[in-house]
Gaussian input, Z-matrix of N, CA and C with variables (Angstrom, degrees):
# hf/3-21g

backbone

0 1
 N
 C     1     B1
 C     2     B2     1     A1
 N     3     B3     2     A2     1     D1
 C     4     B4     3     A3     2     D2
 C     5     B5     4     A4     3     D3
 N     6     B6     5     A5     4     D4
 C     7     B7     6     A6     5     D5
 C     8     B8     7     A7     6     D6
 N     9     B9     8     A8     7     D7
 C    10    B10     9     A9     8     D8
 C    11    B11    10    A10     9     D9
 N    12    B12    11    A11    10    D10
 C    13    B13    12    A12    11    D11
 C    14    B14    13    A13    12    D12
 N    15    B15    14    A14    13    D13
 C    16    B16    15    A15    14    D14
 C    17    B17    16    A16    15    D15
 N    18    B18    17    A17    16    D16
 C    19    B19    18    A18    17    D17
 C    20    B20    19    A19    18    D18
 N    21    B21    20    A20    19    D19
 C    22    B22    21    A21    20    D20
 C    23    B23    22    A22    21    D21
 N    24    B24    23    A23    22    D22
 C    25    B25    24    A24    23    D23
 C    26    B26    25    A25    24    D24
 N    27    B27    26    A26    25    D25
 C    28    B28    27    A27    26    D26
 C    29    B29    28    A28    27    D27
 N    30    B30    29    A29    28    D28
 C    31    B31    30    A30    29    D29
 C    32    B32    31    A31    30    D30
 N    33    B33    32    A32    31    D31
 C    34    B34    33    A33    32    D32
 C    35    B35    34    A34    33    D33
 N    36    B36    35    A35    34    D34
 C    37    B37    36    A36    35    D35
 C    38    B38    37    A37    36    D36
 N    39    B39    38    A38    37    D37
 C    40    B40    39    A39    38    D38
 C    41    B41    40    A40    39    D39
 N    42    B42    41    A41    40    D40
 C    43    B43    42    A42    41    D41
 C    44    B44    43    A43    42    D42
 N    45    B45    44    A44    43    D43
 C    46    B46    45    A45    44    D44
 C    47    B47    46    A46    45    D45
 N    48    B48    47    A47    46    D46
 C    49    B49    48    A48    47    D47
 C    50    B50    49    A49    48    D48
 N    51    B51    50    A50    49    D49
 C    52    B52    51    A51    50    D50
 C    53    B53    52    A52    51    D51
 N    54    B54    53    A53    52    D52
 C    55    B55    54    A54    53    D53
 C    56    B56    55    A55    54    D54
 N    57    B57    56    A56    55    D55
 C    58    B58    57    A57    56    D56
 C    59    B59    58    A58    57    D57
 N    60    B60    59    A59    58    D58
 C    61    B61    60    A60    59    D59
 C    62    B62    61    A61    60    D60
 N    63    B63    62    A62    61    D61
 C    64    B64    63    A63    62    D62
 C    65    B65    64    A64    63    D63
 N    66    B66    65    A65    64    D64
 C    67    B67    66    A66    65    D65
 C    68    B68    67    A67    66    D66
 N    69    B69    68    A68    67    D67
 C    70    B70    69    A69    68    D68
 C    71    B71    70    A70    69    D69
 N    72    B72    71    A71    70    D70
 C    73    B73    72    A72    71    D71
 C    74    B74    73    A73    72    D72
 N    75    B75    74    A74    73    D73
 C    76    B76    75    A75    74    D74
 C    77    B77    76    A76    75    D75
 N    78    B78    77    A77    76    D76
 C    79    B79    78    A78    77    D77
 C    80    B80    79    A79    78    D78
 N    81    B81    80    A80    79    D79
 C    82    B82    81    A81    80    D80
 C    83    B83    82    A82    81    D81
 N    84    B84    83    A83    82    D82
 C    85    B85    84    A84    83    D83
 C    86    B86    85    A85    84    D84
 N    87    B87    86    A86    85    D85
 C    88    B88    87    A87    86    D86
 C    89    B89    88    A88    87    D87
 N    90    B90    89    A89    88    D88
 C    91    B91    90    A90    89    D89
 C    92    B92    91    A91    90    D90
 N    93    B93    92    A92    91    D91
 C    94    B94    93    A93    92    D92
 C    95    B95    94    A94    93    D93
 N    96    B96    95    A95    94    D94
 C    97    B97    96    A96    95    D95
 C    98    B98    97    A97    96    D96
 N    99    B99    98    A98    97    D97
 C   100   B100    99    A99    98    D98
 C   101   B101   100   A100    99    D99
 N   102   B102   101   A101   100   D100
 C   103   B103   102   A102   101   D101
 C   104   B104   103   A103   102   D102
 N   105   B105   104   A104   103   D103
 C   106   B106   105   A105   104   D104
 C   107   B107   106   A106   105   D105
 N   108   B108   107   A107   106   D106
 C   109   B109   108   A108   107   D107
 C   110   B110   109   A109   108   D108
 N   111   B111   110   A110   109   D109
 C   112   B112   111   A111   110   D110
 C   113   B113   112   A112   111   D111
 N   114   B114   113   A113   112   D112
 C   115   B115   114   A114   113   D113
 C   116   B116   115   A115   114   D114
 N   117   B117   116   A116   115   D115
 C   118   B118   117   A117   116   D116
 C   119   B119   118   A118   117   D117
 N   120   B120   119   A119   118   D118
 C   121   B121   120   A120   119   D119
 C   122   B122   121   A121   120   D120
 N   123   B123   122   A122   121   D121
 C   124   B124   123   A123   122   D122
 C   125   B125   124   A124   123   D123
 N   126   B126   125   A125   124   D124
 C   127   B127   126   A126   125   D125
 C   128   B128   127   A127   126   D126
 N   129   B129   128   A128   127   D127
 C   130   B130   129   A129   128   D128
 C   131   B131   130   A130   129   D129
 N   132   B132   131   A131   130   D130
 C   133   B133   132   A132   131   D131
 C   134   B134   133   A133   132   D132
 N   135   B135   134   A134   133   D133
 C   136   B136   135   A135   134   D134
 C   137   B137   136   A136   135   D135
 N   138   B138   137   A137   136   D136
 C   139   B139   138   A138   137   D137
 C   140   B140   139   A139   138   D138
 N   141   B141   140   A140   139   D139
 C   142   B142   141   A141   140   D140
 C   143   B143   142   A142   141   D141
 N   144   B144   143   A143   142   D142
 C   145   B145   144   A144   143   D143
 C   146   B146   145   A145   144   D144
 N   147   B147   146   A146   145   D145
 C   148   B148   147   A147   146   D146
 C   149   B149   148   A148   147   D147
 N   150   B150   149   A149   148   D148
 C   151   B151   150   A150   149   D149
 C   152   B152   151   A151   150   D150
 N   153   B153   152   A152   151   D151
 C   154   B154   153   A153   152   D152
 C   155   B155   154   A154   153   D153
 N   156   B156   155   A155   154   D154
 C   157   B157   156   A156   155   D155
 C   158   B158   157   A157   156   D156
 N   159   B159   158   A158   157   D157
 C   160   B160   159   A159   158   D158
 C   161   B161   160   A160   159   D159
 N   162   B162   161   A161   160   D160
 C   163   B163   162   A162   161   D161
 C   164   B164   163   A163   162   D162
 N   165   B165   164   A164   163   D163
 C   166   B166   165   A165   164   D164
 C   167   B167   166   A166   165   D165
 N   168   B168   167   A167   166   D166
 C   169   B169   168   A168   167   D167
 C   170   B170   169   A169   168   D168
 N   171   B171   170   A170   169   D169
 C   172   B172   171   A171   170   D170
 C   173   B173   172   A172   171   D171
 N   174   B174   173   A173   172   D172
 C   175   B175   174   A174   173   D173
 C   176   B176   175   A175   174   D174
 N   177   B177   176   A176   175   D175
 C   178   B178   177   A177   176   D176
 C   179   B179   178   A178   177   D177
 N   180   B180   179   A179   178   D178
 C   181   B181   180   A180   179   D179
 C   182   B182   181   A181   180   D180
 N   183   B183   182   A182   181   D181
 C   184   B184   183   A183   182   D182
 C   185   B185   184   A184   183   D183
 N   186   B186   185   A185   184   D184
 C   187   B187   186   A186   185   D185
 C   188   B188   187   A187   186   D186
 N   189   B189   188   A188   187   D187
 C   190   B190   189   A189   188   D188
 C   191   B191   190   A190   189   D189
 N   192   B192   191   A191   190   D190
 C   193   B193   192   A192   191   D191
 C   194   B194   193   A193   192   D192
 N   195   B195   194   A194   193   D193
 C   196   B196   195   A195   194   D194
 C   197   B197   196   A196   195   D195
 N   198   B198   197   A197   196   D196
 C   199   B199   198   A198   197   D197
 C   200   B200   199   A199   198   D198
 N   201   B201   200   A200   199   D199
 C   202   B202   201   A201   200   D200
 C   203   B203   202   A202   201   D201
 N   204   B204   203   A203   202   D202
 C   205   B205   204   A204   203   D203
 C   206   B206   205   A205   204   D204
 N   207   B207   206   A206   205   D205
 C   208   B208   207   A207   206   D206
 C   209   B209   208   A208   207   D207
 N   210   B210   209   A209   208   D208
 C   211   B211   210   A210   209   D209
 C   212   B212   211   A211   210   D210
 N   213   B213   212   A212   211   D211
 C   214   B214   213   A213   212   D212
 C   215   B215   214   A214   213   D213
 N   216   B216   215   A215   214   D214
 C   217   B217   216   A216   215   D215
 C   218   B218   217   A217   216   D216
 N   219   B219   218   A218   217   D217
 C   220   B220   219   A219   218   D218
 C   221   B221   220   A220   219   D219
 N   222   B222   221   A221   220   D220
 C   223   B223   222   A222   221   D221
 C   224   B224   223   A223   222   D222
 N   225   B225   224   A224   223   D223
 C   226   B226   225   A225   224   D224
 C   227   B227   226   A226   225   D225
 N   228   B228   227   A227   226   D226
 C   229   B229   228   A228   227   D227
 C   230   B230   229   A229   228   D228
 N   231   B231   230   A230   229   D229
 C   232   B232   231   A231   230   D230
 C   233   B233   232   A232   231   D231
 N   234   B234   233   A233   232   D232
 C   235   B235   234   A234   233   D233
 C   236   B236   235   A235   234   D234
 N   237   B237   236   A236   235   D235
 C   238   B238   237   A237   236   D236
 C   239   B239   238   A238   237   D237
 N   240   B240   239   A239   238   D238
 C   241   B241   240   A240   239   D239
 C   242   B242   241   A241   240   D240
 N   243   B243   242   A242   241   D241
 C   244   B244   243   A243   242   D242
 C   245   B245   244   A244   243   D243

   B1=1.4336
   B2=1.4893
   B3=1.3195
   B4=1.4508
   B5=1.5351
   B6=1.3211
   B7=1.4511
   B8=1.5326
   B9=1.3130
   B10=1.4794
   B11=1.4983
   B12=1.2941
   B13=1.4631
   B14=1.5166
   B15=1.3003
   B16=1.4714
   B17=1.5272
   B18=1.2852
   B19=1.4448
   B20=1.5301
   B21=1.2996
   B22=1.4513
   B23=1.5035
   B24=1.3059
   B25=1.4637
   B26=1.5079
   B27=1.3113
   B28=1.4584
   B29=1.5232
   B30=1.3356
   B31=1.4671
   B32=1.5172
   B33=1.3038
   B34=1.4591
   B35=1.5296
   B36=1.2894
   B37=1.4464
   B38=1.5162
   B39=1.3230
   B40=1.4601
   B41=1.5263
   B42=1.3200
   B43=1.4652
   B44=1.5249
   B45=1.3101
   B46=1.4279
   B47=1.5251
   B48=1.3015
   B49=1.4898
   B50=1.5105
   B51=1.3356
   B52=1.4702
   B53=1.5206
   B54=1.3256
   B55=1.4746
   B56=1.5390
   B57=1.3284
   B58=1.4601
   B59=1.5240
   B60=1.3218
   B61=1.4436
   B62=1.5276
   B63=1.3056
   B64=1.4493
   B65=1.5195
   B66=1.3188
   B67=1.4597
   B68=1.4925
   B69=1.3118
   B70=1.4506
   B71=1.5332
   B72=1.3199
   B73=1.4499
   B74=1.5419
   B75=1.3330
   B76=1.4485
   B77=1.5297
   B78=1.3299
   B79=1.4667
   B80=1.5137
   B81=1.3120
   B82=1.4868
   B83=1.5015
   B84=1.3226
   B85=1.4670
   B86=1.5249
   B87=1.3169
   B88=1.4673
   B89=1.5271
   B90=1.3321
   B91=1.4616
   B92=1.5261
   B93=1.3197
   B94=1.4588
   B95=1.5223
   B96=1.3488
   B97=1.4555
   B98=1.5368
   B99=1.3083
   B100=1.4554
   B101=1.5365
   B102=1.3129
   B103=1.4890
   B104=1.5185
   B105=1.3355
   B106=1.4676
   B107=1.5180
   B108=1.3247
   B109=1.4635
   B110=1.5113
   B111=1.3034
   B112=1.4620
   B113=1.5187
   B114=1.3477
   B115=1.4454
   B116=1.5324
   B117=1.3202
   B118=1.4653
   B119=1.5541
   B120=1.3222
   B121=1.4609
   B122=1.5371
   B123=1.3056
   B124=1.4640
   B125=1.5348
   B126=1.3345
   B127=1.4446
   B128=1.5187
   B129=1.3527
   B130=1.4584
   B131=1.5022
   B132=1.3003
   B133=1.4735
   B134=1.5250
   B135=1.3278
   B136=1.4715
   B137=1.5262
   B138=1.2955
   B139=1.4574
   B140=1.5280
   B141=1.3206
   B142=1.4684
   B143=1.5458
   B144=1.3099
   B145=1.4725
   B146=1.5218
   B147=1.3245
   B148=1.4469
   B149=1.5292
   B150=1.3253
   B151=1.4583
   B152=1.5412
   B153=1.3400
   B154=1.4705
   B155=1.5168
   B156=1.3323
   B157=1.4622
   B158=1.5469
   B159=1.3156
   B160=1.4658
   B161=1.5380
   B162=1.3046
   B163=1.4710
   B164=1.5406
   B165=1.3342
   B166=1.4452
   B167=1.5436
   B168=1.3130
   B169=1.4756
   B170=1.5234
   B171=1.3432
   B172=1.4633
   B173=1.4970
   B174=1.3186
   B175=1.4486
   B176=1.5146
   B177=1.3208
   B178=1.4578
   B179=1.5103
   B180=1.3444
   B181=1.4632
   B182=1.5214
   B183=1.3261
   B184=1.4862
   B185=1.5371
   B186=1.3128
   B187=1.4907
   B188=1.5105
   B189=1.3498
   B190=1.4502
   B191=1.5143
   B192=1.3252
   B193=1.4873
   B194=1.5366
   B195=1.3278
   B196=1.4515
   B197=1.5339
   B198=1.3041
   B199=1.4674
   B200=1.5325
   B201=1.3188
   B202=1.4696
   B203=1.5246
   B204=1.3220
   B205=1.4759
   B206=1.5201
   B207=1.3412
   B208=1.4278
   B209=1.5234
   B210=1.3232
   B211=1.4781
   B212=1.5121
   B213=1.3223
   B214=1.4769
   B215=1.5315
   B216=1.3117
   B217=1.4483
   B218=1.5054
   B219=1.3192
   B220=1.4396
   B221=1.5332
   B222=1.3414
   B223=1.4355
   B224=1.5387
   B225=1.3254
   B226=1.4383
   B227=1.5011
   B228=1.3233
   B229=1.4429
   B230=1.4911
   B231=1.3361
   B232=1.4586
   B233=1.5175
   B234=1.3187
   B235=1.4435
   B236=1.5329
   B237=1.3190
   B238=1.4758
   B239=1.5289
   B240=1.3470
   B241=1.4626
   B242=1.5127
   B243=1.3522
   B244=1.4630
   B245=1.5015
   A1=110.65
   A2=117.01
   A3=120.97
   A4=109.57
   A5=114.64
   A6=120.94
   A7=109.30
   A8=115.49
   A9=119.83
   A10=106.99
   A11=116.52
   A12=118.47
   A13=108.16
   A14=114.60
   A15=120.41
   A16=105.90
   A17=115.86
   A18=118.84
   A19=109.51
   A20=115.29
   A21=119.09
   A22=110.27
   A23=115.16
   A24=119.51
   A25=109.96
   A26=116.57
   A27=120.32
   A28=110.99
   A29=118.71
   A30=120.17
   A31=112.33
   A32=120.12
   A33=120.60
   A34=111.56
   A35=118.34
   A36=121.11
   A37=114.07
   A38=117.89
   A39=119.78
   A40=108.52
   A41=113.31
   A42=118.51
   A43=108.54
   A44=118.79
   A45=119.51
   A46=110.34
   A47=116.42
   A48=120.11
   A49=108.52
   A50=117.05
   A51=118.10
   A52=110.03
   A53=116.36
   A54=119.45
   A55=111.42
   A56=117.82
   A57=119.96
   A58=110.96
   A59=116.13
   A60=121.59
   A61=112.54
   A62=117.61
   A63=120.34
   A64=108.59
   A65=116.59
   A66=120.65
   A67=115.38
   A68=114.92
   A69=123.28
   A70=111.44
   A71=118.40
   A72=120.21
   A73=110.78
   A74=118.04
   A75=121.40
   A76=110.05
   A77=117.81
   A78=120.62
   A79=109.12
   A80=116.91
   A81=119.47
   A82=111.67
   A83=117.24
   A84=120.00
   A85=110.93
   A86=116.86
   A87=120.26
   A88=109.60
   A89=117.14
   A90=120.70
   A91=110.25
   A92=117.64
   A93=120.81
   A94=109.96
   A95=117.44
   A96=120.55
   A97=109.87
   A98=118.07
   A99=122.02
   A100=110.31
   A101=116.56
   A102=121.06
   A103=110.96
   A104=116.39
   A105=120.57
   A106=110.61
   A107=117.08
   A108=120.75
   A109=111.05
   A110=118.43
   A111=121.01
   A112=111.26
   A113=115.49
   A114=119.83
   A115=112.67
   A116=114.71
   A117=119.02
   A118=110.29
   A119=116.51
   A120=118.03
   A121=112.12
   A122=115.22
   A123=118.76
   A124=110.60
   A125=117.31
   A126=119.92
   A127=114.47
   A128=116.28
   A129=118.77
   A130=116.15
   A131=121.35
   A132=120.47
   A133=111.85
   A134=116.72
   A135=120.64
   A136=110.92
   A137=116.87
   A138=121.79
   A139=110.04
   A140=116.57
   A141=120.78
   A142=111.49
   A143=117.30
   A144=120.78
   A145=112.77
   A146=117.43
   A147=120.65
   A148=110.38
   A149=117.12
   A150=118.87
   A151=110.56
   A152=114.71
   A153=119.79
   A154=107.79
   A155=119.25
   A156=120.50
   A157=112.04
   A158=115.17
   A159=121.01
   A160=111.89
   A161=116.84
   A162=120.57
   A163=110.70
   A164=117.74
   A165=120.77
   A166=110.84
   A167=117.19
   A168=120.75
   A169=111.62
   A170=116.06
   A171=120.38
   A172=111.71
   A173=118.18
   A174=121.77
   A175=111.00
   A176=118.61
   A177=122.78
   A178=110.74
   A179=116.08
   A180=120.46
   A181=110.16
   A182=116.97
   A183=119.72
   A184=110.78
   A185=116.30
   A186=119.51
   A187=110.89
   A188=117.73
   A189=119.92
   A190=112.24
   A191=116.22
   A192=119.95
   A193=109.89
   A194=116.59
   A195=120.23
   A196=110.59
   A197=117.03
   A198=120.98
   A199=110.89
   A200=116.43
   A201=120.18
   A202=111.79
   A203=116.68
   A204=121.13
   A205=111.50
   A206=117.40
   A207=119.70
   A208=113.10
   A209=115.82
   A210=119.15
   A211=109.72
   A212=117.37
   A213=118.48
   A214=108.82
   A215=115.35
   A216=119.83
   A217=112.30
   A218=116.48
   A219=122.28
   A220=111.90
   A221=119.53
   A222=122.82
   A223=111.87
   A224=116.21
   A225=117.92
   A226=115.17
   A227=118.33
   A228=119.82
   A229=113.45
   A230=117.11
   A231=121.10
   A232=109.25
   A233=117.84
   A234=122.92
   A235=108.33
   A236=116.79
   A237=118.73
   A238=110.62
   A239=116.69
   A240=120.53
   A241=108.66
   A242=115.91
   A243=118.83
   A244=110.16
   D1=145.76
   D2=177.90
   D3=-91.76
   D4=153.87
   D5=-179.40
   D6=-113.42
   D7=134.60
   D8=168.93
   D9=-112.89
   D10=133.31
   D11=-178.26
   D12=-137.06
   D13=139.05
   D14=173.48
   D15=-85.39
   D16=137.66
   D17=177.23
   D18=-92.02
   D19=141.54
   D20=178.97
   D21=-100.36
   D22=128.04
   D23=-179.32
   D24=-78.47
   D25=137.18
   D26=-178.22
   D27=-79.40
   D28=-19.29
   D29=-172.45
   D30=-93.50
   D31=15.62
   D32=-177.49
   D33=-85.24
   D34=-1.90
   D35=-175.98
   D36=-76.92
   D37=-18.01
   D38=-178.56
   D39=-112.22
   D40=139.97
   D41=177.04
   D42=-76.10
   D43=135.37
   D44=175.61
   D45=-70.02
   D46=148.42
   D47=176.72
   D48=-72.09
   D49=138.01
   D50=178.17
   D51=-66.34
   D52=149.95
   D53=177.29
   D54=-60.66
   D55=156.02
   D56=178.83
   D57=-57.11
   D58=138.26
   D59=178.25
   D60=88.87
   D61=0.59
   D62=178.61
   D63=-102.15
   D64=152.66
   D65=-175.92
   D66=-104.84
   D67=-162.21
   D68=-177.97
   D69=-66.63
   D70=-25.53
   D71=-179.98
   D72=-62.57
   D73=-40.90
   D74=178.75
   D75=-68.07
   D76=-35.49
   D77=176.94
   D78=-66.23
   D79=-36.61
   D80=176.41
   D81=-65.62
   D82=-38.98
   D83=177.55
   D84=-65.61
   D85=-39.59
   D86=178.82
   D87=-65.12
   D88=-39.66
   D89=178.29
   D90=-64.08
   D91=-42.10
   D92=178.78
   D93=-64.78
   D94=-43.61
   D95=-179.85
   D96=-60.52
   D97=-41.74
   D98=179.17
   D99=-65.09
   D100=-46.19
   D101=177.25
   D102=-57.81
   D103=-44.95
   D104=-178.75
   D105=-64.89
   D106=-46.43
   D107=179.63
   D108=-59.37
   D109=-45.13
   D110=179.83
   D111=-63.54
   D112=-42.98
   D113=179.74
   D114=-62.07
   D115=-43.63
   D116=-179.04
   D117=-67.06
   D118=-39.56
   D119=175.23
   D120=-62.66
   D121=-40.91
   D122=-178.99
   D123=-64.91
   D124=-36.47
   D125=-178.66
   D126=-78.52
   D127=-38.09
   D128=-167.66
   D129=-115.25
   D130=-6.42
   D131=179.94
   D132=-60.51
   D133=-41.09
   D134=179.42
   D135=-61.85
   D136=-41.33
   D137=-179.86
   D138=-67.65
   D139=-41.67
   D140=-179.49
   D141=-65.73
   D142=-23.42
   D143=179.41
   D144=-83.40
   D145=-13.93
   D146=-178.86
   D147=-64.88
   D148=146.42
   D149=178.58
   D150=-69.02
   D151=147.79
   D152=175.90
   D153=-78.81
   D154=128.00
   D155=-179.56
   D156=-58.62
   D157=141.30
   D158=179.62
   D159=-54.28
   D160=-41.39
   D161=-178.63
   D162=-61.08
   D163=-41.75
   D164=178.51
   D165=-66.24
   D166=-41.24
   D167=175.40
   D168=-59.38
   D169=-41.72
   D170=177.22
   D171=-62.17
   D172=-44.36
   D173=179.59
   D174=-62.06
   D175=-41.96
   D176=178.30
   D177=-61.28
   D178=-46.34
   D179=-178.81
   D180=-64.99
   D181=-41.29
   D182=177.44
   D183=-60.85
   D184=-41.23
   D185=179.83
   D186=-67.17
   D187=-38.56
   D188=177.31
   D189=-63.43
   D190=-42.22
   D191=178.53
   D192=-63.18
   D193=-42.80
   D194=-179.10
   D195=-64.94
   D196=-39.23
   D197=179.10
   D198=-67.44
   D199=-37.42
   D200=178.85
   D201=-67.03
   D202=-31.20
   D203=177.77
   D204=-83.43
   D205=-14.49
   D206=-179.26
   D207=82.02
   D208=18.84
   D209=178.80
   D210=-97.04
   D211=155.88
   D212=177.31
   D213=-64.87
   D214=149.04
   D215=-179.23
   D216=-73.77
   D217=161.44
   D218=-175.38
   D219=-77.36
   D220=-9.57
   D221=-178.58
   D222=-81.72
   D223=-10.21
   D224=177.44
   D225=80.68
   D226=25.56
   D227=-178.79
   D228=-85.16
   D229=-9.17
   D230=177.13
   D231=-72.89
   D232=150.31
   D233=178.24
   D234=-68.54
   D235=132.60
   D236=177.91
   D237=-70.94
   D238=147.60
   D239=177.16
   D240=-75.46
   D241=145.64
   D242=-179.41
   D243=-120.44

């Protein structure tokens, strides 16, 4: 099985200084962005590190081959002929 993993940046612990001429509102947005990024990493990093099931990888490869040949995919997402 293959592994997909999100990498965690080490430099997200410090808030960037707002550009000159910007006020507290931008600093608040940066704080929110940092909070959101940390929260999302905490919730989903473990899931992103899980191996992709072989069956899903097979389905993706089958769909890629079908798309390369120009044939409708096996999932039936093509519009039926009438």
